[in-house]
C-alpha positions in Angstrom: -22.5 -6.9 12.6 -19.6 -5.7 10.5 -16.2 -6.4 12.3 -13.7 -3.6 12.4 -10.8 -5.7 11.1 -10.5 -8.7 8.8 -7.2 -10.5 9.5 -6.2 -12.6 6.5 -3.6 -15.4 6.6 -2.8 -17.1 3.3 -1.0 -20.4 3.4 0.2 -23.5 1.4 1.4 -26.5 3.5 2.2 -24.2 6.3 3.0 -26.7 9.1 3.2 -25.3 12.7 3.9 -21.8 11.4 0.2 -21.3 10.8 -0.6 -22.2 14.4 2.0 -19.8 15.7 0.6 -17.0 13.5 -3.0 -17.6 14.6 -1.9 -17.7 18.3 -0.6 -14.2 17.9 -4.0 -13.1 16.7 -5.8 -14.8 19.6 -3.6 -12.9 22.0 -4.9 -9.5 20.8 -6.7 -7.4 23.5 -9.0 -5.9 20.7 -11.4 -8.5 19.6 -13.6 -6.8 17.0 -12.2 -8.8 14.1 -12.7 -11.8 11.9 -10.0 -14.2 10.8 -9.9 -15.7 7.3 -7.4 -18.4 6.5 -7.0 -18.9 2.8 -5.5 -22.2 2.0 -4.3 -23.1 -1.5 -5.1 -26.8 -1.4 -2.5 -27.8 1.1 -1.8 -31.5 1.7 -0.3 -31.3 5.2 -3.7 -31.2 6.9 -2.8 -28.3 9.3 -5.3 -25.8 8.0 -8.2 -28.2 8.7 -7.3 -28.2 12.4 -7.5 -24.4 13.0 -11.2 -23.6 13.1 -11.5 -24.8 16.7 -9.1 -22.0 17.7 -11.7 -19.2 17.2 -15.4 -18.8 17.7 -17.3 -20.0 14.6 -18.8 -16.6 13.9 -15.4 -14.9 13.7 -13.4 -17.5 11.7 -13.6 -18.8 8.1 -11.4 -21.4 6.4 -11.3 -21.0 2.6 -9.8 -23.9 0.7 -9.4 -23.0 -2.9 -6.9 -23.2 -5.7 -5.1 -20.0 -6.5 -2.4 -18.6 -8.8 0.0 -17.6 -6.0 0.1 -15.4 -2.9 -1.4 -12.3 -4.4 -4.3 -14.2 -6.0 -4.9 -15.8 -2.7 -4.9 -12.4 -1.0 -7.4 -11.1 -3.5 -9.7 -14.1 -3.1 -9.7 -13.6 0.7 -10.2 -9.9 0.5 -13.2 -10.3 -1.7 -14.8 -12.4 1.1 -13.8 -10.1 3.9 -16.5 -8.3 5.9 -14.3 -6.0 8.0 -13.9 -2.3 7.5 -10.2 -2.7 7.3 -8.1 -5.6 6.0 -4.7 -6.8 7.3 -2.6 -9.5 5.8 -0.6 -11.4 8.4 1.7 -13.8 6.5 2.0 -17.3 7.7 5.1 -17.4 9.9 4.7 -13.7 10.9 3.2 -12.5 14.2 1.7 -9.4 15.6 4.5 -7.6 17.5 2.4 -7.3 20.7 -1.0 -8.1 22.0 -1.9 -4.3 21.8 -1.4 -3.9 18.0 -5.1 -4.1 16.9 -6.3 -1.9 19.8 -3.7 0.8 19.1 -4.4 0.7 15.3 -8.1 0.8 15.8 -7.8 3.9 18.0 -5.4 5.5 15.5 -7.6 4.8 12.5 -10.6 6.3 14.2 -8.7 9.4 15.3 -7.2 9.8 11.8 -10.6 9.6 10.2 -12.0 12.3 12.5 -9.0 14.6 11.7 -9.3 13.9 8.0 -13.1 14.7 8.0 -12.4 18.0 9.8 -9.6 19.2 7.6 -10.5 17.9 4.1 -12.4 20.1 1.7 -12.7 17.3 -0.9 -14.0 13.8 -0.6 -11.0 11.6 0.2 -10.9 7.9 -0.1 -10.0 5.9 3.0 -6.8 4.2 2.1 -3.8 2.8 3.9 -2.9 3.1 7.6 0.6 1.9 8.3 3.4 1.6 10.8 6.8 -0.2 11.1 7.9 -3.8 11.3 10.4 -5.8 13.3 12.7 -7.9 11.1 13.4 -11.2 12.8 16.4 -12.1 10.6 18.4 -9.0 11.6 16.7 -8.4 14.9 16.0 -4.8 14.0 13.1 -2.4 13.9 12.5 -1.3 10.3 10.9 2.2 10.1 8.5 3.2 7.4 8.6 6.6 5.7 6.2 8.8 7.8 5.3 11.1 4.9 4.9 9.6 1.4 6.1 11.5 -1.7 7.0 10.5 -5.2 10.7 9.7 -4.3 9.5 7.8 -1.3 7.3 5.7 -3.6 10.3 5.0 -5.8 12.6 4.1 -3.1 10.8 2.7 -0.1 7.1 2.0 0.5 6.0 0.0 3.6 5.6 -3.7 3.0 2.0 -5.1 3.3 2.8 -6.5 6.8 3.0 -2.9 8.0 -0.3 -1.9 6.3 -4.0 -1.9 7.2 -6.1 -1.4 4.0 -9.5 0.0 3.6 -11.6 -2.9 2.3 -13.2 -0.7 -0.3 -9.8 0.1 -1.7 -8.8 -3.5 -2.1 -12.1 -4.2 -3.9 -11.6 -1.2 -6.1 -8.0 -2.0 -7.1 -7.1 -5.6 -6.2 -3.5 -6.8 -6.3 -2.3 -7.2 -9.9 -1.4 -10.9 -10.1 0.7 -10.3 -13.2 3.3 -9.2 -10.8 4.6 -12.2 -8.9 6.8 -10.4 -6.3 5.7 -6.7 -6.2 2.0 -6.7 -6.6 1.7 -4.9 -3.2 4.1 -2.3 -4.4 2.1 -1.8 -7.6 -1.1 -1.4 -5.5 0.6 1.2 -3.3 1.8 3.3 -6.2 -1.6 3.1 -7.9 -3.1 4.5 -4.7 -0.5 7.4 -4.6 -0.4 8.3 -8.3 -3.6 7.1 -10.1 -6.6 6.5 -7.8 -9.3 8.9 -9.2 -6.8 11.7 -9.2 -3.5 11.6 -7.2 -3.7 12.7 -3.7 -7.2 11.5 -2.8 -6.4 8.2 -1.3 -5.4 8.8 2.3 -2.2 7.6 3.9 -1.7 7.8 7.6 1.4 6.7 9.6 1.5 5.5 13.2 5.0 5.2 14.8 4.5 1.7 16.2 5.7 -1.8 15.3 2.9 -3.8 13.7 4.4 -7.1 12.8 7.3 -9.4 13.8 8.3 -10.2 10.3 9.9 -13.6 9.7 11.7 -12.8 6.5 13.6 -15.1 4.2 10.5 -16.0 2.3 9.1 -16.1 -1.2 10.3 -12.6 -2.3 13.8 -13.0 -0.9 15.2 -15.9 -2.9 18.0 -15.0 -5.4 15.7 -15.7 -8.3 12.9 -13.6 -7.0 15.2 -10.7 -6.1 16.1 -10.4 -9.8 12.4 -10.6 -10.6 11.7 -8.0 -8.0 14.1 -5.6 -9.7 12.5 -6.2 -13.1 9.0 -5.6 -11.7 10.2 -2.5 -9.9 11.3 -1.0 -13.2 8.1 -1.9 -14.9 5.9 -0.5 -12.2 7.8 2.8 -11.8 7.7 3.3 -15.6 3.9 2.8 -15.4 3.3 5.5 -12.8 6.3 7.9 -13.0 7.4 10.3 -15.7 10.8 9.9 -17.5 12.0 13.0 -15.7 11.1 11.6 -12.3 12.8 8.3 -13.1 16.0 10.0 -14.3 16.1 12.1 -11.1 15.3 9.3 -8.7 17.8 6.9 -10.3 20.5 9.5 -10.2 19.8 10.1 -6.5 20.0 6.3 -5.8 23.3 6.0 -7.7 24.9 9.0 -6.0 23.7 7.8 -2.6 25.3 4.4 -3.1 21.9 2.5 -2.9 23.4 -1.0 -3.5 25.9 -0.6 -0.6 23.1 0.7 1.7 21.0 -2.3 0.8 23.8 -4.6 1.7 24.3 -2.8 5.0 20.6 -3.0 5.8 20.4 -6.7 5.1 23.6 -7.7 6.9 22.9 -8.9 10.5 26.0 -7.1 11.8 25.3 -3.7 10.3 21.5 -3.6 10.0 21.2 -2.0 13.5 23.3 1.0 12.6 21.5 1.5 9.3 18.1 1.3 10.8 19.0 3.7 13.6 20.2 6.2 11.1 17.1 5.8 8.9 15.0 6.2 12.0 16.7 9.5 12.7 16.1 10.7 9.2 12.4 9.7 9.3 11.9 11.3 12.7 12.8 14.7 11.2 10.0 14.3 8.6 7.2 13.8 11.2 
């Protein structure tokens, strides 16, 4: 029988963080899921100890060489059997034991509403919420209504997103992007997928993940690479006129200063509260 969710955890020499992440899955009250741990040839031996944590029929350990985190995510997604796929990074945790139950109910309700209102065949896409950032101790809200400027400035990270399995098979993460492949995938869904507007996006105002932070994409070197990939991806999907307008808005709104405020432990709370107020007016 097809599970409702496939929960994918990719890892490489994860240590005890892998066990902590898997424990947060075991605590879920909604149990219609499978777990896939994709290990990239670790040598610490931790991954081999985890199959005993779950029933055999709902757990798979895949040990296979990959070309990085997004390639590992693609490999696991290709093996997933669930209707919806969620990537829980090693070191991250579900925010509460009710996350899967609440998201399953939300997805089912959203699909019923979409079927009643839509006059064209839409493609099930991305259902998303918010995250809790452990480094700053703050709730980070996602944009409740996506538009072109929202795609330029701020899309939800993959820890906030539940993906239709069909969507991931149709357009896997582009592994030529080392830091922003999930961003490219999101923009493809918004701008390019069989005609813009047909992939569905649905926002639920709840915290999905307790996000560890400080990882691969947040090193100084990868922040520079992230900026470069952002330029390349936005040029791929947005018009020159859009890019000129959006860059002007970011410059006039002091985007670098706002980023510093958002990432500073002392000021992040104020920033995220203000952002939450702005987003609440868009609902």
